[in-house]
N, C-alpha and C positions, 0 to 999 in steps of 0.2 A: 338505359343510357349506352349508348353503341360504342364499345372502345374503337380506337384508332391506330392502324398499326402503322399510319404513314407520319416521319417528323414533322413536329413544325417547322411552317415554312422558313425556310432562310438558315435552321440549323442541321448541317449535314451531319450525315453520320458516316463511315467508313467500313467497307467493304474486307477483308482480310490481304488483298493482293493490293490494295490499297493502302493501307498500314505499311506494306512493305515497303513501298516507295517513300512514306512519309517518313519512316521510321530512318531509313537511308541519310535523304536528304537532313532533319534534325541531327544526325551523329556526324553527318559532313559540316555542317556548319558549326553545330559543335568543337568539333577536331580542330579546324580552323581558328575558331575563339581561344580557345582551348592554348592554341602553341603561341597567342600573344600575350595571355597571362591571366584572361578572365576568368572570373569567379563564378561559380552560379549560383543562384540563389531562386527562390520561390517564395511569391508572392497571395494574400488572398483572393479570391473572385471578385469577392465580395466588400467592400470599402465603404468606409466615412459619407454621408450623401456632402456631408460639407468639404471632404478635401475633392468630390468629383464635379463641385460645383465653383463657382467665380468667376467666369470667364477661362480658365487657365486648361480646359481642352477645348476653345473657340467653338466652330458647329457642331463636334461632337457630342456636347452636353445637353445640346436640343436630340440628339438620339438615344440620349443613355437611356437603361433599363433600369426603374424603381423599385425598392421592395416595400411593400406595404409594413407600417409599424403590425404590431401583433398582440394581441389582448388587450389588457385595460390600458396601452400607450395608442392602441388607433382609435379606443372607443373615445378618448377623451380628444384625441385632434378630430375627431368626427362631430365632439359635441362643440369643441371649441373654435371649429374654421381653423385647426395649424394644417401645417405639414403632414400630409400622409405616409411619409417616407423618412425613416433615418439611415438607409444604407441605400446600394446602389450597385448593377455590375459591373465593375469598371471596363471603361470604355476604349481602356491604351493600358501599359505597362509599366509608363513613364509616371505617372501620378502613384500609384501604390508602391513603386521604388523609390522615391523618394520621401515618402513616407517610412518608408524603411529603413534609409540609410540617417533621417536624424531620430530615425530611433534607437538606431543598433550602432551609434557613429563613434562612439565611445570606445569601441569594440573591433573598429573597421581600421584598415590601409589606407594611410594618405600617398598616392592619391589609389582611390578605391574602382580599381577593371571589373566590370561587373558585366555578367551577360543572367537573361531570361527571357524564357520560352514558355509560352500558353496561348490559351484562348483567350477573348475579350470579348465583349461582345456590344455590338450598336443596333437601335430600331430602324436602319435602315431599308432600301428597298431592295432585294437580292437580285443579283446579274452576274452576268460572267465573272469569274474572280473575284467576287463580292459576296457576300452573306452575312448573316446578323449573330452568327456565331464564327471565327475565324479566329487562325492563330497568329501572331506575332512573334518573331527570334529578334530580342534587344541587344546591343553591345553599348552600353552608357561611362564613362569614366569620372567621377567625383573628385575633384581636390584639386583638379590640374586646369588655370590657368590660361596657359599660353595655347599656342597656334597647336602644338605637339599632340592635345587631345583631337582636334580635328582631323591633322593630317594621319592619325592613326586609326580612327573611326574609319575613313575612307578607305586605306587603304587595306583596312583588315575587310569589309563587309566586299570592297572587288571581288578578292582575295575567293573571300565562301561564295560569291556567285560564278568567278572563273571557275573554282575547281566542282560545281556541279556541271560543266560543260556548255554556258553559254556564253555566247562571242557576241560583239559591238554594239557592251555596254555603252552608255552615253550617264554622265555626273555632270547634273547641273548645280551649281554653288552659287550662292547668293551670301547675303548679310539684310537682314531686316533693319539695321542701321540705315543701308541707304536706300532700300526698299522706303523708306519711313521719308527720308530729305528728298528724294524727287515726289512724293507725293506733297509734302509743303511748299517743296521750290515749282512746283505747277500751280498750289492756288489754292490746295483743298482743305476744308477746315480741320483743326487737331482732333476734335473730340469726333473725325468722320472717317478717320482714317480706316479703320477696320472694314468698316463698309465697302471701302473702295479696292482693300485688300481683298474682298470675297468676290469683288465684279473680277478684279483683275486673274483673280486664279483660276476664272474661265475661260482666257483669252486660249488658251492651246483647244480648245475646244469652238468658240466662237470666231475667232479670231479677232484680227484689229475692228472690222468694219463692224462687228457683231458688239465688241466691245466699247466701241464710242455711242453705241444707240444704245447700250445699257447705260452707262453714263450719266447721258443727258437726258435718256426717260427716271434715273435716279432723280432728277433736280438739277443736276451740276450744269453751268456754265459751256458754250461753244469752247469760248477761249480758253477757261479752265482744261476740257475735255483735250483741245487741241494742244496745247503746249504739253499734255502730259503724256498723251499718244507720241506727239517728237519727239522724247525720251527714247522711248524705244525702237531704234533703227536695227536694219539685220545686222548681225552680230558673227563677223569672221569669228572662227572654230580655236585661232590661237590667241586673240585678245585677250587683256588683263582689264581689270573693274576701272586701274584710275589710266589705260593710255582710252577708254571707253567714254570718261569723264571727265576729256584733256578740253572739250571745247566749250562745258559747262563748268568750267571750276567752281562757281559758288553755290552747286547745290549741296555740298558736304565740305564743311572747313577743315575737318578732321583726317588730316591726309593719313595718319595711322591705319584707320581702318579700312581704306585701300592697300595700303602697303601690307598687313597684316592678311588681309584675303590673297592679295596676287599673290604671296610665300605659301601659301595653304594651294593655293592651282600648281605653281610650279612644282612645289616637293612631290607632290600628290600625280604630279604626270612623269616627273623622275620615275615614281616608285613604282608605279603601273604597269601594265604589257602598253607598248605605241597603239594598240587597235583600241585601247580605253582612249572615249572619248570625253576628255575631264573639261567643262567649258565653266565662264561666267553666264549666268542670265538673269539679269536684273528684272527681267519679269514671275521670277521665283519667287513663290507667296510660303508656302505651308499653313495648313490650316489651324494648327496649334496657336492658342494666345499665349503660352506660358513662353516662345524664342523670342532669346533678346539678341539675339547678334548673327553667327553666322548659320546659312540654311543650308540642305543640301540633298540631292536626291536621287535613285536611280533609275533609268527607263530604260528597255527593252523592244526590242522589233516584237510587233506581235501581242502587245499588250497596250494598250490605251491606260495613257495615265501613268502613275508608278510604281514600280516594286520595292519599292526601299526609300526609308526619307528621314528625316535627322533636325540635328541643328544644336546650338548652344540656348541654356536654358538655366542663367545664372540666378536668377531671381527666387526661383522658385522654391529651394529647401528652403530660405531666409523666412518663408510663411511659417515654418516649424519650429527652427532655430535660433531665431531671431539675429543671424548671423552670418555672413554672405557667405554661398559656397559655389565657388566655380563647378559646373555642369556643362555635360556635353553629351549627346547620342544618338544611334541607329538602328533604327529598325526597320525589320526585312517582315514584309508583306507573305507571309509562307503558302497562302491559298492560290495567291496571283502566280507564286517559284512553278509551286504544283498542276497549275494548268498546264502553262507554258512546256513546261517537262513532258508533259503527255502528248501534249498538240505538237512539238517541235522531235519528236523521237526522241528524246536524252534520257529516257526513264535506263536505269542500269542494269543489268543479268543479274543474278544473284549469281554470290561468289563464296558461298560455304556450301561444300558437301552434303547432299542432302541424299536420305538412303530411307525408303519403307519398305518396313517388314508386314507382311499380309499376311494372317495369320489364319491355318484353318481352323472351323469351328470344332473339331474332334480330339484336339490337343489337349496332352495329359496337362494339367498344374505344372510338375515338374518343367516339362520343357518351359512350359509360359517361361517360368520363373528365371531359366537359365536364358533364352531368350532376350530377357529385360536386363538382367546381370552384364550378358555381351555388349549392349545397347548401352548403359551407362557406361563402360568402359570406354565405347568408342566417343559419346560426349564428352567425357572428358578431354580428348585430344581434339575438340572443335567439328567435332560433325553434328548433323542436325540429323536425331534417329526417330525417325514416326511408328509408329505400332497400331495397326487396327484390325481387326479381325476383315476375313477377304469377302468381301462381295461376292454374291450369284454373279455379276456381271463387272468380273474385274478385270474388264478393257475400260469400264467408264471409268471406274474407281482410278486405274490408273494415269488416265487423261486428267483427271481432275488433279490429283497430283502431281503430274507435270507441270501444270498450268502455277502451283506454287513454288515450281522450281526444284524437284525432288528430278532425279536422273537415274537410280540404282532403286532397284524392285529384287525383292526376294521376299518369293511366294515359299510359305514354311507349311508343311505337312508332316502328320505323325509317322514318327517313324515306325 
């Protein structure tokens, strides 16, 4: 059997230079979120299959990597025709985070403001900015039922992205309850709403005409389809949700839902830079099945689709602890951010002092020890000191180190 030196398709590996950028972005996002009081946790990559199924992950459940049972459990499942998997790789960070909270909630503060950064896995088709293994950066607020959670999550995420140099951010906001009311108003069957949402979620790619064709092809009448699409008028950027539906008050009788969403829109517009475009978008769906209320996402020029998304999922933790726990979160798609930083030339320069000691091969051991002691003292003061034997082609050696951010070089010869 021949060994394969390339990584599995869709499973990226990073060079040292790429890791410099990734670590910078990690630290920048972490710094912003920490300033808001978010506490960092880490959860396992492998999760119980029961937690990863049950329509909580929407379409992502179909992309889950399942792990085979082992030993006697696998043989029994093969013999009896049972489920061959007991665990799976997490497809997002929210599912394992809610399990973590349910397992530790008696020891956690209320509200619990948590951040989590790590890889997730989906058996997706690899393409630009989309991989089978990729990193997410999440913040969540658990135990906060009011609009304060949404306002802070949007503000903090916008600040984190802006701190990386991104401009022209567009934040789209909607509410799953409004989305549901619109579909029912048009006449779609209640048990088929998720199918309608999946088609609506494609509208930014296929347009109104394409969405109409998809709905009719799916078997819905022209009357229902046209009534539904008639609700999605051109939306002025300053419009609030209540004024958007003023001509169709029968769509949603609970005015508090509109008022809550509009207060979130108004507050976040006041708290963020005027150049950040925060809009109500009645076509926004978000794919996860666990969302119960407000949903939001961020888009940036140069990247199709969103670079961050989230929403409220008040019923998810109750599945573990049999008591309601309000919850809301926002997730940054780390890989897409990296792609945009590289393409837009927003890669930061190296800021820490970096010096390379290049040692002659004939140095005495005593002199080597003295140089290493000196290097240790300089490291204590925040410098990065690289020590290596001087190569015959020292010019090339220096060029390689310059690519890694080294600016000072000391070639050490025997005394």
